[in-house]
C-alpha positions, 0 to 999 in steps of 0.5 A: 491537478497538481504536477506531483498528481499526474493523471496516467490513465482515465476510462469510462466506468464499465462496473459499479463502484461497489464491485472495487475490492482492492488496489495495488500500489508501489511504494518506492523508498528513494535511496534505500537499495541496500535495505532490501534484506531489512524490508523483506524482514519487515514484510515477514512479521507475524503480526504488524499492528497499526491504528487506523481511524474508522469512518465514525471517528473512532480508532481500532488496532488492526493487523496488517501482516496478512497483507504484507504476506503477498507483498514483493520487494525489489531494487530499481536503481538506488530505490527500494520498492515495495509492490502490495495489494490492499483492501480498498473496498466499501466493506473494508479499506486499508490506506497504505500510509498505515503500512509506511508508518509501521515500518518507519516506526519499526526502523526508527526513521522517516524514509521519504516514501513515495506512495503510487497507486497502480490499479483498482481491482475488482474481487477477482483481482482484474482492473477495475476499469 
């Protein structure tokens, strides 16, 4: 594996992959600690439309604001961190980079953010493995 893709944990599967419902992420914005209120305003927006590519190559517009309503924002040293849970199942998936793209478009700048997947969750919100 590349050095910037460390293995944090692995475990044998105890559930079927079709039981995956969502994934928890931390989006880290290096050096953006002073932008906490700006991030809090973004996650409170009533609508955040993004263009999502479909499995068959088409595109559709999706409102990701409902997923932002449960997000948590915090400062960690000089960094700003957004914790968010997004759909990751076979029926629906939202890539966290879509949210970062919408935020960067709203802010008018490239944030140099880093996305870390913290866990994969089943429909009950429990760790998948």
